[in-house]
N, C-alpha and C positions, 0 to 999 in steps of 0.2 A: 661571734661577733655581728656575721653575716644577718641574722635576725633584728639585731638591734638597728645597723645600716638601713635595712628593709622597712621599720619601723620608722626611724627618722625619717626617710624618703617619703612614706607614707604620711606621716603627719605633715609634713612641709608640700606634700601636693591638696592634701585637704585644707590648710591654711591659705594656699590660696587660690583655691576654689570659694572660700569663705570670704576672704577680702573680694573677690571679684563679685559674689552675691552682692555682699554687703554693701558695696558701691553704686549695684545697680539699687538698692534700696534709698540709699543718699540722692541719689538720682531722680529718684520717681518721683511723679507729681502728686500729691494726694488733693483733694477738695471734698468741700461740705459746704453744703449749704442750711444756714439758719436762719430762718423763718426771711428776712428782704437781704441777708447778706449772702455772698458765695465767698468762699476763701479758700486759696490756691497756694498750698505749701511744698516746698521738696523734703525729701525723706530727710534731710539733714537740717530741717529746722528752717530754711529761707523760705521767708514768705515771697510767694509770686505777685499774688495779686489780690484784692478785696473788692468786690463785684457788687454792689446795689442794683438787686434784680428786683425792687418797688424804689424808686427815687424818692417817691412821696416820704420814706424812712426820715430822711433827710431833714426834716422838719426839728429847727431849733430845742424843742421840747421832748423830741425822743433820742437826748444824747445818751440817759441812760442805756436803755433800750439799746442801743446801739453798742455800747461798749457789752451789753451782757449776750449780744449775740456772737461778736466777734470772738469774745473770752470764750463762747460755750462751741464755738468751730474751731477755735486753736485746741481747745481741749479735747474734742472729736478727733480728728485730726493724729495729735500727737498721740493719743492711746493706740490710734491703727497703725502708726509709724511703731510704738514700743513691740504689739502683737507681730509685725511681719520679721520684727528684729528678735521676739523673742521664741518666734518660729525657725528660723536661720541658724540660729545659734544651737538650739534645742538637735536642730536637723544634723547637725554636723557633731554636736557632742555624740550620738548616737558611734557616730563611725570611730572615735577616737579610745585607745586603749589607756585604761585603768589611769588614774590622775591627772588625767590630760582635759584642760577642758580651754573653749575658746571664751 
């Protein structure tokens, strides 16, 4: 029974560590510059800011291009966040006994 209790305590410890590191990812700010736009988002996908690096882009005829730049920046940041989350999950799954996964 002691082995089972030790294993449960180890899993609980790993879960607390995982949650702490996952929260750090959620609070981390990710940024990407796409053409004349810089986007900053948190790891929980909250939008922090969109900055126009080149304000000449704000001309009326550039609406479609601006939309594409924003989408590109969002997609890039989302991929970066997903990569960080996958790395974190992989890191903790290696330390778990068979059958357990985060």
